[in-house]
VOMAR-163497 format. One record per atom (N, C-alpha, C): x, y, z. Coordinates in steps of 0.05 Angstrom, whole numbers, plus 5000, padded with zeros to 4 digits. Example, Ala and Ser with C-alpha at 12.3 -4.5 7.8 and 13.67 -1.06 7.14 Angstrom:
% residues 2
526448865156524649105156526449345156525749555142527349795143525850015157
This chain:
% residues 917
095911147083096011017110096911227130095411267152096211457172098111317192099011477212101011367230099811137247097311157254096110937270096010677254095410687228095510447212098310327209100210507206103010407205103810277231102910397254103610277279102310007283099909967273098609707275099909497257100909597235102209407216105109337223106209477243109009427250109209167267111609087271112108837286111508877316111308647330110708657358112908807373115308777364117608907377117309217375116509307352116109587348113909697365111809547369109509637385110409677414112209497424113109517451114909767455116209847434118110077437116710347435114210357429112710607426110310607444109910827457107710857476105511027462103010917460100911067447100311337460100711357487100011607500101911827493104211757479106111967471105612067443103311977431102712057404102512357402103812477382103912757378103012827350100912987347100113067320102313217306102513167280104713297264103913577257105613767266105114047259107414147242106914337225109114437207111314557224113814507215116114627228116314917220115814977195116215237184113615387184112815487208110415637210110915917199108816037186109116307176109216507198111216677197111616867219109917117215108617197236107017447236108817677244109317857226111218077230110318257253107718257260106818437281106918307309107518047310107417907336110217897348110217887375112717857390112617597406114217407398114217167413116417177434116616957450118516957472121416957462121816817440124616807430125517077420123817227406124517497397125117677421123417657441123717817465126417757479127017497481129517417493131917517478131817507451134017607435134417907439132218057442132518347447133618397475132918237494133918277521136918227522137818017508140617947508142318167493141118287473142518477457141518767462140718827487139619087493141819307488144319227490146519417488147119487459145719357440146219417411143619507398143019757399140519857386140819847355138619877342138619857313140420057299140420317307142220507293145220427296145920317319148720227323149419997304147619807301148119577283148219677254146619877248146619977220149120127213150120297232152420467227155120317230155320147251157820017257157919737245155719587248155719307238155019277209154019487196153219457168150719307163149019277184146519137182144219347179143419397155141619617150138619537151138019297144135219217144134519067170131919067176131018947201131518637202131218507179131618217179134418137187136418277175139218217182139818287211138618507221139118577249137918367268135418277261134218067278135717807277136817737253138417497251140917527268142117767269144517807286143817777315141517887323140617867351140117577359138917427341138417147347141016997349142917067332145616937334146816987361146817237371147917297397146417147419143817127416142216977436143016677436143316557413144116277411146916237423148716417416151416397427151416437458149616607468149416637497148516377510146516247498145615987509147915787508149415777487151715597485153815657507154215917512156115997533155115917560152515947565151315867591151615567595150915407574151215117576154115037581155915177567158815117570159715177598158715407609159315477637158415277657155915167653154914967670156514707669157314627645159014387642161714437655162814667651165414737663165214727694163014847705162714847734162414567745160714407731160214127741162813967739164514027720166913867717169213957735169514227738171814327752171114457779168914597779168314757803166414637823164914427815162814317834164114187858166114027854167413887877168814077896170414277887171614467906169614627921167314687909165314847923163914687944163014447937161514277956163214127975165714067967167513917984170314037982170814247997173514367997175614178006178114238000180314058007180514018037179714218052179914198081177914008093175913918077173913738087173813478072175613438054175613188039176612958055175312728053176012488068178712388059180312298080182912178075185012378065184212628061186112828052187112988076185712968098186313138121186812978147185612738149185612588174187412338172188612278195189812018200188211878221187311638215185411498233186711418260185311468281186211388308186511088309188710988320189210708324190310568299190710708277191610578253194310688244195510868259198010988251200010958274202110808269204010738290205910968295206710988321208711188328207811468329205211518333204211788334202311818359202212068368200412138390198812378381196612428395194912658388195112878409195513128399195713358416194013578404191913658419190013858410188713778383188413518379187113418354189013378331191613438334193513398313195313158320196213018300197912788305200812868302202512758321205312828322206912568322209112578308210912348307212812358331212912138346214512138372217011958369217811898345220011718341222611818353223112088352225612198363225012398385222812368399222112558419223812528444224112748460225512748485223612638507224712468524223012328544223912408572224912648575225812728602223512758621221212828611218912868629216712658623215912628598213812438590214912248569214511988573215411798554213211768532213411938511211411928490211511668474213911548472214111298458212411078471212411078498210810878512207910928508207111188508204311248503203411168475205211228456204511158428204310858425205910698439205810408436203310288448202110428469199710328481197210358463197010588449194810638430195710848411196110768387197010958366195011188363196011428364194311658360192811748384193411628408191811708431192411988439190412118452190612398460192312428485194312598483196112648506196112948513194013088505193813378511193813428541192713238557192613278586195313278600197413198586200013188599201413458597200113658586201213928584199714118602201214288616199914488634199514748618197014838618196315088603195115288621195615548615194615758633193115978618194616128602193516378591191216338572191516158553189416138532186816028544187015858564184615748576183215958592184716118607183516328624182016528607183216608585181916808568179416698555179416448547177016328534174816258553175616158577173716068597173416278620173216528613173116738633170416778645168316668633165716698645165616558672164116668691164016558718163216258718161316188701160315908701162415718690164515828677166515658664169315678678169415808701172015848713173315588721171815388728173015138736174214988712173415048689174714928665177415048660177715308669180315438666182315358688181415248710183215168732185014948723187514958733189514768725189614548746188714308739188614088757190113858744192213758756193913568744193813288757191613238772191412978785191512758764190112808742190012598721192812538711194412748707197112708697198912578719198612668744200412568765199712278773197212208771196311938780196211728758197111798735197011608713198811368720197611138719199110898727201310828708201010898682203010818663205411008665205011258671207111458671207311588698209311538714209711658740211711888738211012088721212812318718211112568718212212788726210713038727209913128698207813298697206913398671208813608661208513668635210113858622208914138627210414308637209414578645209414758620207714958621207615158599205315108580204515318566202415298546203315138522201415028508202014868484202515068461205015118456205815288434207715138416208115238391210015108373212815078385213615278401216315258413216415028432214314998447214214778467214514508453212914468432213014208418215614168403216714388392219314358378221514288397221414408421223414338441223414048449221013928448220813648454221313468430222013598407222613448382220313278373217813388376215413248366214913358338214913178319214713248290211713238282210613468274207813478266207513338238205513178236204913038210203113198192202213438201200313618187197613478182197113258197194613118194193113128221190513138219188913138243188212858252187512838278186712568289183812518280183412288268180712228258179611988274177012018282175611808295173111738279172211488281169611418270167811348293165211318288163211278309163611008323164410818309164910558321167010568342169210718337171310748357170310898382168711098378167711248401165811078418164710868407162910698422164410488438167010468434168610258448169010338477169810138494170210188523172710348528174610328510177110478514176710778512174610868498174111148494171411218506170911118530168211148542167611438550169611608554169211888562169612078539169311978515169612158491166812228481166512488473164012568461164612758438162412818423162712978398161013228399162213458393160713708390161513828364159613848345160113978319162413858305162413588303164513438289167213438303167413558326169913558341169713358364171713178367171712978388173113078412171813068436172913178461173612938479176012948491176912748510176312848538174212738550173312828577174412668599176512498595177612338616178612518639180112728632181212908653179013038669176813118654174613248668173213048687172612818678171212618694172812528718175512538716177212448738177412658760177212918753177713128773175313288781172913218770170613378777168313198787167413238812165113088822162613178808160513028813157913098801156813348814156013538797154813788807152213828792149913758806147313768793146414048788147614248802146814528798148214648774150214508763151614608739150414488714149314658697148014568672150014438653152514548652154514428634155314158643155714118669156513858680154313658675151813738680149513558676149413468647149813658628149613598600151913398592154313448602156613268595156012988604155112958629154712688640152312558627150312708620148012578607148812458580150612598566151512488540153312248544155112258563157012038566155611788578153711828596152411598609150011498594149011648574146711558559147311548529149611438523150511438495148811258477147111078491145410908475142911058464142511308474140111458465140611568437138511708427138711818400141112008398142711958378145012128374147512008386147311808403149711678414151311888430153911898425155612088439155812358425154012408406154012668392152412868409153813068421152613268438151913518424152213528398151913778382149113888386147113718382144313818383143713918411144613778432144013868459145314128466147914168459149314408467148514648450147514608426146614838410143714908415142314748430139514808435139115008458141215058474140915248496143315438496142815698501144915898500147115858520146315768546148415738566150315508559149215298547150915078538152515158513151215308495152615388471155015568477154815728498157015908505159415748516158915508525161115348536162615188515161615178491162915018470165715108464166415368460169215448455171115368477170215398502172015318525172515018525170414858523170714568523172414478499172014598477173514508453176514568457177114808468179914888471181414708491180114618512181414468532181414168527179314068515179113778514179113658486179613818466179513708439181613488435180713268423182513038418182612968389180813068373180812998344178213078331177712958309175313028292174012768282171412798276170012578264171012548235172112308230173212258203171012148185169412328175167212248158166812468136165412388115164912578093162712768102163013018095160913208099158713158078156413288082154313258062155213358034156713578034157713668008159513477995161413348010163213157999161712907989159612828004158012607996156612667969155512907967154112977943156012987919158413107924160313127902161212847893161612667912162312397904160012257889157512307899155212187886155012287857155312547853155112667826157312547809159712517820162012407805161412127795160411957814159811687806157411667787155511837791153211837772154111917745155812127743156912207718158511987705160111847721161711617710159811407699157711347714155811137706154411217680153511467679152011567655153811567631156211687634158011717611158811437601159811277619160611007611158210847600155910887613153510747603152810827575152811087569152211177542154311087522156911117530159011037512158910737506158610577527158610287524156010197509153810337514151310257500151610317470152610547464153110617436154910417423157110347437159110167426157809887422156509777442155409507440153209497420151409697419149209687400150209727372152409887368153509917342154709647332156009497351157109237343154809047336152709047353150408867347149208927320148909177314147709247288149609157265152209207268154009137246154208837242154208677264154508397262152008247254149708337263147308177260145108317243144308557251142008687239142608757210144908877205145508967177145808727158146908507168147108267150144308167142142408177160139708087154138408277133138908537135137708727117138708697089141208637085142308637058142208367044141208167058141007907045139107907021139507727003137807716979134907656987133007826981130207776989129007546973126907436984125507226969124207336944124307186922123207286897120207316900119207536889116407596889115407606860113607426853112507416826109507386828108107596826105207586828104007816813101407806808100008006793100108276807100508276834100408536848102908706841105008576830107408726823107208856795105108786780104908896753104309186754105509346736105009636735102009696730101209926740098409986739097410026710099310096691098410146664097609886650098509656660097709396648094709356651093709426675090809386681089109586665090409816657088810016643089109986613090509776604090709726575092709906561094610026575096610196562098910026552100710156537102910026525104909936547105609676547107409566567110009466555110609546531113109456518115409636526117909536521120309686526121809726500123109956498124710006474127710026482129409956462132210006466132910286457135610356455136310626448135510706420134910506403134110566376131010566372129610526395126710526393125510266385127010046387126009776379125009636404122709496401121609346424123409126432123909096458125708886468124208666482122208736499120808526514118208636525116508466532114008536545114208496575112708656590112608616619110608396625111608176636109907956644110407876672108807686682109107596710111907476714113107356694115607216697117907406703117907656693120107826698119608046718117608006735117008196757118008066783119608216799120708106824121308336843123608306857124408506877126308716865126508726839128008936826126309186823126209346844124509576845125409776824123409906812124110126793125410356810127710436801129310626817130210866801129911096813131011346801133711396813135711436796138411496806138911796802138211946822138212236820141012346826142112506808144712636811144212936808144713086829144413386828147113506821147113676801149613806791149414106794151814226797151914516799154114626781156614596790158914706775161114506772160514246774162514036773163714016745166213906744167613866719167013596706168113566682167613326666168613076680170913086692172112846704170312736727169512916745167812836767165112726758163912866739161312776729161512506715163612466700163912206686164311976706165812026727166211816747163611746760162011946767159411896779157611746760157511836735155711716716156411426710159011376707159911096702159410916726159911016750159410856773156510786777154710976770151810916772151010716750152110746727151410576705152410296709154710266722155910006725154909846749152909956763151809816787150609546778150909346794149809076788146809076793145409196776142509226778141309236750139009116745137909106718137709386706138809406682138809676669136009776663134109596659131409686652129809756677131009736700129609806725130910056738132910176725134110416737134110636716133810876725133711106707135711316717137811366702139711586709138211846705138212006726136712256726138512486736139612636717141412856723139813116723140213276743138913546744141213746747141413916726143514126726142214386737143314486759142114716773143114976760142015026736142715276722144815226700144815416681146815406660149415536670151115366682153415466698155915336688158015496687160615386680162415406705163315176715164915176739167715286734168915376755171615496753173615286742174915356720176815176708175714986688173114996682171814816663171714946636171914786615171814876587168914896578167214726589164414716581162614766606160214846601158314876623157514596633156614586658155814326669153614196653151514336644149414206628150614096602152414246589153614146564155113886569156513866591158013626598156113386601153913426615152013206620150713116594149913306577148613236553150513096534153113166534155113036517155512746524154812676549155012396558152912216544150712336535148412186527148312126497147011906491146111846463143211916462142712166453140012266453138212126433135712086441133811976422133312196401133112116376132912316354130712516358128412426369126112616372126412806395128512756412128912926436131513076435132613126412135213246410135213536419133213686411133113976417130514036432130313976458127814016472127214306477124614366480123814636487123814666518124514906528124414946557121514956566121014816588118314796600118214926627116015056633115815206658115015026681115915096705115114966730115415166752114115096775114215266799116715196815118515386818121115326831121015416860123115346874123515436902125015706900123615916905124816186903122816396912123616646911121916866920121517056897119217176895118617356874118417216847119517336826119417216800121216976797122916926817124616686817123016436820120516456828118816216830118116106803118316266783117916176756120616096744120815846737123315756724122615576701124515536683124115356660126415156659125814926648127814716646127414566620129714476609129714296585130114016594128813826581129013546588130213396565132613286569133913136548133612836555132712676537132212396541134012226522135112016532136811846516138011616533140411536525141711316539144611386545145611266566148511286572149711016565151711026547153010776538155310706557155110476570157210376587158010096577160410076566161209826553159209766531157909536533155909466512153109496523152809646544150109686556149109966551146509996549145210256545143310306568144010486586142410546609140710786604138110776609136411006605137311246621137311476609138311716622136711966614136112126634134812376630136412596642136812816628138313046639136413286638135913406661134213636664136113876667135814076651137414316652135614556659136014666682134514906690135815146677134215276659135315496642134215766650132415786669131416046678129216156661127816356673125616486659126816706640125016836626125917026606127517266618126817346642128217566655131117496663131717236665134317156674136317116651135417116627137217056605139317276603141817186601144117366601145417406628144217306649145317336676147517126680148917146702151216976707150316686712148116646727147216376734144316346728143516346702140716316696139616046704137316046717136015796724136915686751138915796763139915686789138015746811137115526825135315556848136315396872138415246870139515096893138914806891140314646907140014356907137214276917136114426936133514356946131414376925131614576907129714596885129914356866132414256862132714026844131313776856131513746883130213526896127213556895126313806899123413856900122213816872123613876851122613816824121813526821123513346830122913066828120712986847120713096872118713016892116013116883115813366873113313466863112213296840114013216822113113066799111912796807113312646825112212386833109912416852109712636866107312676883104912716865105212876844102912916826102212666810104212506803103712256790102212066808103112046833101811866852098911936858098412196860095612286866094012356841095212326817093912406793093012696795094812856805094213146810094913306785094213556785094813736763097813766759098713776734101513786728102214046714104714136717105714356700106514236673107114406654108014306628110614166630112314246650114814096654114213806664112313776682111613516692110513336670108813456653107713296632109813206611111613396605113813326587115613106598116113126624117812926637116312656638113712666643112112416644112212276616111812436595111812326568114512196561116612336567119312236560120111996577119311996602119911756619118411516608115911556600114311336589115511226564116411416546117511326521120211186526121811296544124511186549124510916563122810896584122810656600120810446591118810526576116710336568114610306589114810436611112810426632112310716641109910766652109411026663110811066689111411316697113111366721111911286747109311206748108111136773109110856783110810716767111810466776114410496793115610736793118010776808117310786838119010646854118510626883120610756900123110766891125310866907126911066890128311236904130111426891132811426906134911396891137611416903138711686896139311846917140412116914143412116917144812216897147712216897148712486888150812586900152012836891153812786867154412996852155712966827158712906830159812906853162612836857162912566872161012396870160912146886161211906867162811716876163111466861161811236877159911106865158310896879159610626872159910456892160910186888158910016872159809826856158009676838155609546852156109426876153909276889152209446908152809706910151409876930148509906924147709946899144909976892143309726899144409496892143109246898142709206928144709276944144509236973142409426985142309676976140309856986137509776979137109676955134409586947133709336963135609156968135108926985134009007012135209217024134309307050131409407048130809547026128009647023126009417020126909207006125108977002124808807027126908777043126808607067125308727090125208997091123709127113122009347101119409307097117609507086117409757103118209747129118009987146120310177141122310097126124510277121123610487100123910747107123110957089125511097078127811057090130311187080132711047092134911037077137310927087139711037072142011007083144411107071146610897073148610917057150910747059153310887072155610757071158010887082159311057061160111297069161511477051164511477059166211397040169011407044170211637029172711707036174111937024175911837001175511966978177111886954179812016954180112256966182612406965183812426992183912207007184812207035187712297038189412267019192212327021193012587007191112746999191712996985193013207003192113227028193213427047192613337075193713487095193113417122190213467129188913647114186013707118184413457111185013327089183613087081184212857099186712837108187612617125186112607152185612837163184312847189181312787187180212777163177412727159176812427156178812267151178311987145177011847168178111867192177011727215174411867224174212127220171712257227169312157211169812107185167711997168167011707178169111557184168711277192167111267218167911417238166611387265163811497264163211697247160511807244158611597233159711427215158011217203157810967221160110857228160110597242159510607272159610847283158810867312156111017314156011257304153611417308151211307292151611267266149311167250148610877256150610717262149910437270148310427295149110597315147510607340144710717335144410917319141711027314140010837298141310667282139810477266138410267283139510207307138210017324135410127332135210387335132610517341131010557315132310527292131010587267130710887263132511047274132211337272134811477266136111417244138511567236137711857231139012037246138112317246139012477221140812367205141712507182142512307160141112307138141912147115143412337097146012297094147712487078146712507049146612747039145512787012147312676990149912616997151712516976151112226969149712076987149211796982147011697000144511706991142311617008140011526989138311367000136011266985133411317001131311406988128711457000126611286985124611217000122311076988120311276978119711276952117711456941114911376952114311116952111711026961112110736969110210636985110310356993107610226988107709966980105209826973103609766998101009806995099109747016097109547004097309297013095609097002096409036973094508966956095108886929094609096908093109296915092309486895092409776904094009836924094010106935096910176942097510436942100110546949099910756971101910766988102010967009104411147003104011406998106311586992108111627017110611637012112511677034113811947031116111947016117412207012115812396995114012286979112312456962109612526976109512487001107112567016106812877014104512977007104213257001105113437024104613357049105413527072108513557072109913337066112813357066113813527042112713477019113613626995113013926999110713997008110014277011111914417031112414287054114114407074117014417065117914217051120614217041121014417018118814487004119014676982118314956991118515007017117915277027119615487012118315687001119715896986120516137003118816227021119516457037120616357064123216407068124616317092125216577108124016607131124016867145125916877169125716687187127216697212129916567209131716637228134316517228134216217230132316117246132015827250131215697224129315807210128415697184130615707163132215917163134315937143136515737148137115687173139115477179138115197172135515157174134314907166134314857136133415057121132915017093135215107074136715307082138715417064141515287069141915167092144615057098144614757100142514637110142614347114140114217104139514247078137014137068136913837070139213697068139213407071138313317098139413437119138713377146135813457152134913677140132213767145130213577132130913467109129113267097128813017115131112937127131012717146129212777170129513027180127813107202124913107195124213207172121413197163120312917162121912727151121012447149120612327177122412387196122112277223119712397237119112647232116712777244114112667233114012627207111512537195111112237196113312087198113111797200114911697223114111757248115811677270115911377275114111227263114110937268115310787244116210927224117810807203120810837211122510737193125310717200127110867181129210987193131411097178133810927186135110807166137210607172139810667158141910527167144610547156145410267145146410257121147310007109150310017105151909907123154809927122156009787098154609597086155709447064155609607038153809797036153609967012155610197015157410226996159610416999159710606975160510846981161211036960163611196968164811326949167111496954166511776944167511976958167012256951169412426955169512656943171712846946171013036969172913066988172413237011174213487009173613697024175313937023178213877029180014007014182913967019184314217029182714427034183814667045182214747069183514887088182214957113179915147109180215337091178015527087175515387075176015187058173715047047172414867068174114747085173014587107171414757126172414997132171015177150168215247138168115297112165615367099163715137100164714887095162914657095161914597123163714587142162814507169161214727183161514977175159815187185156915117178156415037153153714967145152714717160154514517162153714267174153114297204154914437218154514457247152014617254151614847240149315007246146714867239146714727216144314567208143814347228145914217238145614007258144214107283145114327293144014437318141114507315140414637293137614717289135814487283136814277270135114037265134713877291136813867307136513717333134513857351134314127349132314267364129514167357129114117332126514017323126013727332128113557330127713277337127213237367128413417383127913397412125013427419123513567403120713627408118813397398119913197385118312977374118112757395115812717406115412517427114912247416114212227391113311967380115611787371118111887374120411727365120711477381122111287370122411017382123611037410122610877428123710857455122311037475123311037500122111197520124211287540123911527551125711637571128511637562130411527577133211527570133911327548132011157541132410957520130711027496131011267486129411357463131111527445130211547420131511727401131212017410129112087424128812357433131012427453131712247471133812297490136512307475136912137456139412137440139712407426137612507414137712767401138312987421137212967445137713177465140713167474141812927478144612907486146413007463145712947438147313047416147213357414144913467420144613757419146313887441146213787465147913897487150813867480151513627470154313577463155313767441153613827421154514007400154914287410153314367430153514647441156014687459156914477472159114507491161714387481161914337454164414227443166914387450166914657447169314807453170314777481168514807501169414787528170114497535168914307522169614017527172513957519173414057497176114007488178114157506177414397516179114537534179414387560177114287571177214127596178813867592178613747568180013497563183013537564184013747552186913797552187813887580186214047594186914117621187013877639185213687635185313437651187913277645188613257620191013107613193513247625193613507623195913647635196013617665193713637678193613617707194313337716193713127700194512857707197512827707198912967689201812947689203013107712201813337719202913497741202313377768199813287771198913177797197812897791199412687792198412417788196212347807194212197798192012117816192911947839191711997863192511857887190511647896188011677886185911487894184111447870182111267874180311197853178611437843177811607862176211837854177712017835180312047839181812217821182112097793181811827791182211707765179611687749177411757761174811737746174811907721175612167721175712307696177512177675179712067685181511927666180211687654178711537670177311297660175311377638173811597643171811687623173211777598175511917600176912007577177911767560179111567574180111337560177811187546175511167559173211027547172211167522172111437524171011587501173011577477175611597483177511607461178511327453178411137471179510877465177610677452175110687459173210497448173010507417173110747405173110747376175310587363177610567377179810397366179010107366177610027388176609747389174509707368172909907363170809877342172109847315174209987310175609957284176609677280177909567301179009297298176809087295174409127307172308937305170908947278170309197270168709227245170409227220172709347221174409367198176609157197177909107221180108927222182609027208182809287204185109407190186609587210189109517214190809677233191309957222191209987196191810257184189810467194187310377201185410577211186210687239187910537253188910647279190610887274192210887252193811127245192011357237189911307222188011517216186711627241186211447261185011537286187011717301189611647300191611817313191612097302191512117275191412377262188912527271186612387273184112517281184412627309185612467327185812557355187712797357189812797341191613037341190113287331188213247314186713477303184213537319183913427343181513477359181013777364183113937368182614227371181214347347181814247323180514347299177514267300177014017305174213917304172514027326173614047351171914107374172214397383174014547372174314827381174215027357175914997338176115187316173515187299172714947290170314937273167715017288167214917312164715007326164715307332166915427341167015707346166515867321167715787299167215927274164315897265163215657269160415617260158515777278158915787304157115927321157116227315159416337309159516617304158416687276157916487260156716537233154016407232152516417254149816317254148016467234148716727230147016887212148216907184150016727177151116707150149816467136148216527115146716317102147716247074150116337067151316277041152616007041153315907017154715647014157715687015158615937013161415997017163315886996165615787005167815706987167415436974165315296980165115016969164115016941163115236930162015226903163015466888164815426869166015636853164915636825164215876815163115906789164816106774165316046748167016226732165816496730167416696739166516976737164817076760164416906780162616986803164217126824163117336836164317466858162317486880163217446905161417456928160017186932158317186953156916946961154017006963152416806964149616836969148016626956145516616963143616416952141716576934141916516909140216666890137216626895136516386904133716326908132516486931134316606948133316746971133017046965133617136941133417416934130717476922129417686933126717756923126917946900125917856877126018026853123218006839121818226839119218236825117118066839114918016825112717866836112317616818111217406831110817156816108017166803108017116777105517116762104716816757102616736771101816456769100716386741099816586726098616526700100716436680103216476686105316396667105816096668104815956689105215666691102515536692101515456670098915316670099215036682097114946696097214676708094614526700095014286690092814126681093313836690091213676691091513396696092713256672093813026676095112876654093212826631090712766637088812716616088312966599088213196613087813446598090213516580092613466590094913506573094813316549093913066554093712876532091712966511089413076520087413176501088513416485089913586499091013816486093113736465094713536473096713426454095313306429093213156435091713026412090613236394089513456405088413666388090613796371093013836383095213946367096013756345096013496351096813306330094713306307092113326315090013336294090213586278090713806291091014056276093414046257095613926267098013896250097413716226096013486231095413306209093513436189091613586200089713726181091213926164093014076177094514276162096314136141097413906149099113756130097513656106095013566111093313476089092613706070092013936082091414166065093814256049096214236061098614306046099114116023098613856028098913666007097013705984094413765991092413815971093114065954094114275968094914515954097314465936099114295946101514245931100814075906098913895908098113735885096713905865095214095874093814265855095614455840097814535853099714715840101914575827102214305831104314155818106914165833107114305856109614325871109914095890112314035899112813815918112113905946111813705964111013765992113213666010113913836029116013756049114713796076114613586093113313606119114813796138113313926156114614106175116413956194118214106208120013966228118313846250119613656264118213526287117613726308115213706319114213906337115013866366116613656372117513626399116013426415113813316406112213126421112412846408112612646425112712366414109912276408109412166384106812076376106611776375
C-alpha cells in the first residue's frame, strides 16, 4: 500500500489534517557522497575554518586523514551556526528593546503628564515642584493651582542665550525681550523674574526639579486652554507670548507659518508643524530659536521603535505562552481521553482472515511444548487480537543480574505464551567488565535448549560493517525459558564473527543497529519470499519448529534493552493500541528510573524522564508524530493487514531496511544519524516513509531501566543523544507531509525543537540573569513582568501537569532537584555535546573486559567483502537442498547398514547433522 492508499483509508479527521498539495516524494536521507563534488555545506565549512589549513590540523590537532579533518570543519561550522542563533536569541531578549527604544524615549519613564501632577509647573519643558518656592516676585503656587504642569517659562527674562541662537536678521525679533505678557497677566500682577534661566536662578527660588519632562498628548493640544500650542519635531511650543506681543506680518515667512498652523489646526497634521517647517530651509533655520524660547514640553507618546519593541514583546509573550499552554492542554487531553481509548480491550476478532498463511498451503499448524509434544491445533476458535509478537532484547556486555531481570519481566507479561517469542541477540562474544561469564553464555544458560539444537553451527549473514566486517556469522540457540510453571519460547542469536575475527577481543561485534537489522532483514525476506542467507533459513526453520507456525504470522516486535524491566501488563497494553488503531506503526511506553536514589546524578534524571514522556511525547501523540521512540522500550509494526488476504510491510519495508542498514557512513551528518542515535533515526525513517501513519505514546505501559550514576557516563550518553537529536530534527524539518499545517504541524514542532536545542546554553544564562535582575530591579509595570510571566509559565506548568497526571506530591521534590540541576541540563551537557560533534564513539556507557580506547568496530575498514562467502537462496531452494542432504544421509546410512550386515559388525548411526527433520 503506498502513501496515497493509506491516506484514503485514514479517518476523515486525518484527511483534514493533511494537505494533498504538500505531498513530498520520499528520497533517501543517506545519499552516497561523491568525493569529487563540492556542495554548499562543504564550501561553508571551509569558509568558516579558513584559518585552519590541513597541515595545521594534522600537526597540531592530530587529524591526519581528510575524513577526520572534514568532520572537524563541519563541527566548527555547526557550532558557528549555534553561536549565531544564540546571539540572535540573546539580542532579541536583551538588546532589542534598548536599541529600538532607549530609556530616554520610553513611555512613562521620562514624562509627567500635563494636568495630572499636582503642585508642579513647567519651565523650559521640565517640571518643577513649587511646594516650598519663594513667592517674592511670582506666586508659583497660584499658577500651579490653576493648571498643574502649566508652562511658566514666559515669567523669566532671558538675554544672552536667545541672542546667540536667534542672531540671524530674520529672527532678531524672537531674541527681543518683551514682557507685556508677563506684566499684563490678570492672575499675577507682579514683575517678571530678571536674568537668564540657569540652575542658580531656579535654585535661588527653591524650585525643586522632578527630573521629569512635561508631557502632552494630542487631545490636550486640541483643547481651548492650549489654543496657541503647536508641535515641531515632538517638542511642544507655547506661543501665547508670541501671539500676545507680535502683530500679523504677512511679509515674514516664519510668522505666516506659525499662524497658519495655529489657526488651521483642523487641517492634516493638526497642530503638528514638523512637516511644514522642515520642508523649507528658511523655516527650518528658525526651529532652534523657536524651540529655545517657547518650548513648553514634549509629546508624550511612544516612538516607532518603542512601539515595535512593545509589539515584539507582546508577540513573544503570546507565542511562548501559546506554545506552552497548547503543549500543556494537548498533553492533558491525550492523557485523559485519547490514551484510555487506545489501551482498552479491543473487540474479539475470530475469522478465517486471521488464520496463518501456512494453513491455506497445507503446512503443519500444530504447536509443540518444550519436550516436542503436540499441544493444540490452530483453529478459528483460538484466533483473536493476540498478535504474534517478537520480544527483541539486544545484548552487549550486560551482567547476569540485569539480563535475568529483563528475561523474567518479559516472560511474566500477561500475554499468551504461545503468541510471544523471546528473541535475544548477543552482539559478539563479549565478557562485560566484572562478569564471570560472557554475555552469550549467560543468555544460553537461561534456556532449556531443545535436544536437537544444543550445539548449533554458525551461519553466515550480511552484517552492517565495512570491508570484510560485512561478513559475519551467528549461532542460533532455540529452546524455552522456564518461568514458574510456564515455558516461553526463546531464541538466542550469538554473533560470533567470521574466521578472520577469531581470537580478537570482540569477535562478531557489529553494534546494536546490526542486531536490529538482522531481524528486519529476516522478516522483510519472509514477507516478500525473497532470497535468504543460510542464517535466515536456519532461523526460519527453528522458529517454525519452536512456535509451530512459520515466521510470517508475526505482526509486531517489542524492542527492549538488556537492562530494562517491563511491567507485567505493558505488552498487553501496547498490543491493544496496535489492534485499536491500524494506523499506528510504532509506539512506546513510559520509561521510569530503577536506580533513582543511587546518586545525585540519577536523582536529577527522574523528573527529566517524566516530563519528556508526559509532556513532550503526549503532545506529539496528538499529532500522531512522536519524534523519538526510545530503543529501551518501544514497539513497531512489522506489517499490517490489507483486506483479508494481503499484507502491507511497515518496518520491514525494503526502502527502510536498506537505508537503516547503510554500511558506508561518510559524512558527519550521516555518522551522527547512524552511529550515535540509531533509535531516533529509525523513528525518523518511519515518519518520512509513512507520514500519514502514527507514532504514539502509551503512558499506561511502563518499564524501568538503569540510568547513568556518574557524571562522566551521563556526559557520554547525553553527548550521543543531543547530537543525534539535532541531526534527526534537521531531517524532520524537511518533511512537508507530516500532520498539520503551518504553525499547527509536526514540521513546525520539529523546527521549534531544533532551534530550542541549539540555543539551550544561552537560554539558561538569560534565565538566571533575568532572575538576578528581578531581585536587583523589581518590575515597575506590566511590560517589565512579561519575561517573569513567561519564566513562571515554562517552569511552573510542569508542576501542575505532575499533580494532574500523577497526583503524587513526591514528584514535586524530584522537579525541584531537576530545576536546581538546570545548568547541567541546559549548559554543561549541550556545550560538551556540541564540541564533540565529530566524536562518534559510544564512550563510557559500554565497558568490556580488557578493552582500551573507544570506537565503533563496525566503522573500521578491514579488507574487502567477498559476496561469494554468503550464498543466498529462496526458502524453497534451501528446502530442496536440505531434502537432498537428508536423502544422501539416508542413502549412506542404508549402505552402512548393508555393509555392517555383510561383515557381521554392529551399526551405529552418525551424530545429528543439525537440521530438524
